Legacy VTK file of the C-alpha trace (Angstrom):
# vtk DataFile Version 3.0
C-alpha trace
ASCII
DATASET POLYDATA
POINTS 108 float
0.082 -0.060 -0.051
0.918 3.797 -0.608
-0.364 6.877 1.440
-0.677 10.404 1.020
-2.235 13.278 3.155
-4.822 15.693 1.597
-6.170 18.842 2.970
-9.802 19.290 3.766
-11.493 20.819 1.183
-9.749 18.863 -1.745
-10.882 15.937 -3.711
-9.102 13.024 -6.027
-9.161 13.779 -9.412
-7.502 11.645 -12.208
-5.389 8.274 -11.116
-2.408 6.868 -13.034
-1.090 3.667 -12.529
2.056 1.948 -14.562
0.322 1.455 -17.798
-0.804 4.985 -17.995
-4.234 6.981 -16.894
-6.413 4.876 -14.924
-9.295 3.358 -17.587
-12.017 1.805 -15.286
-13.386 -0.105 -18.628
-9.768 -1.747 -18.902
-9.598 -2.337 -14.976
-12.919 -3.167 -14.579
-12.883 -1.110 -11.269
-12.565 2.109 -9.608
-9.085 2.360 -8.368
-8.968 1.415 -4.352
-8.485 4.738 -2.673
-9.779 4.989 1.004
-9.464 7.730 3.381
-8.543 6.393 6.658
-9.859 8.116 10.076
-6.224 9.830 10.913
-5.524 13.250 10.042
-2.932 15.776 10.960
-3.473 19.446 12.169
-0.924 21.760 10.653
-1.844 25.591 11.116
-5.238 24.954 11.657
-5.389 22.931 8.854
-6.739 19.264 8.699
-4.687 16.995 6.375
-6.470 13.553 6.219
-4.504 10.646 5.492
-5.374 8.161 2.257
-4.256 4.862 1.394
-3.956 3.728 -2.103
-3.337 0.262 -3.836
0.493 -0.450 -4.885
-0.239 -0.363 -8.470
-1.396 3.375 -8.267
1.909 5.713 -9.189
0.233 9.299 -9.564
-2.979 10.909 -7.874
-4.163 14.291 -9.203
-5.871 16.286 -6.638
-8.130 19.387 -6.551
-9.785 22.062 -4.480
-13.973 21.300 -3.975
-15.768 23.798 -5.762
-16.637 25.276 -2.193
-13.233 25.257 -1.410
-11.806 26.765 -4.687
-11.381 30.709 -4.683
-9.093 32.742 -6.830
-6.165 32.308 -4.754
-6.364 28.580 -4.747
-4.095 26.315 -6.826
-6.386 24.918 -9.532
-4.756 21.373 -9.210
-1.860 19.317 -8.007
-0.493 15.875 -9.223
1.113 13.621 -6.396
3.831 11.839 -7.782
5.707 10.856 -4.582
3.263 8.517 -2.621
4.523 7.582 1.113
5.429 4.145 2.085
3.837 3.188 5.770
7.296 3.854 7.260
7.452 7.168 5.805
3.499 7.761 7.452
4.669 6.704 10.900
7.571 8.732 10.943
5.277 11.796 9.783
2.707 11.191 12.383
5.666 10.762 14.859
6.682 14.324 14.430
3.406 16.384 13.981
0.479 17.370 15.945
-1.829 14.479 15.206
-5.511 13.447 16.206
-7.439 10.554 15.712
-10.863 11.085 13.949
-12.895 8.194 15.434
-16.381 7.235 14.252
-18.588 4.571 15.385
-16.498 4.063 18.485
-19.218 1.741 20.122
-18.826 -0.942 17.360
-14.899 -1.298 18.025
-15.405 -1.683 21.746
-17.965 -4.187 21.691
LINES 1 109
108 0 1 2 3 4 5 6 7 8 9 10 11 12 13 14 15 16 17 18 19 20 21 22 23 24 25 26 27 28 29 30 31 32 33 34 35 36 37 38 39 40 41 42 43 44 45 46 47 48 49 50 51 52 53 54 55 56 57 58 59 60 61 62 63 64 65 66 67 68 69 70 71 72 73 74 75 76 77 78 79 80 81 82 83 84 85 86 87 88 89 90 91 92 93 94 95 96 97 98 99 100 101 102 103 104 105 106 107
C-alpha cells in the first residue's frame, strides 16, 4: 500500500497506474483509494491520510468547488506517494489527532 495526506476541502481527480491513466473499463473497477480516520493538524488545517493500492503511481488532487477561490491552486499532481514507514515517521513528528467514528462498534 501507498499513502498520502490531503487537505480538508480537496478531492481526488484523475489517477495513473503503471500503464498510464486509470481506465475503469480496462481495470473493470475504480482504483482502491480510501480515506482513513487519521488526520494531521497543521496551522489549523486538517490533512487527512489516504491509502491507495500499490499499482497507483500518481494521483491528481484539486479543491472542491466550495473550497476553490481565486487564490487557490487549481490542481496538484502527487507523484511521490508515501510508504507506511514514512507515514509513521510523519505522524510521530506532528501534532496528530485521531478521528473516530462509531467507537461503540469497535469496543464491543
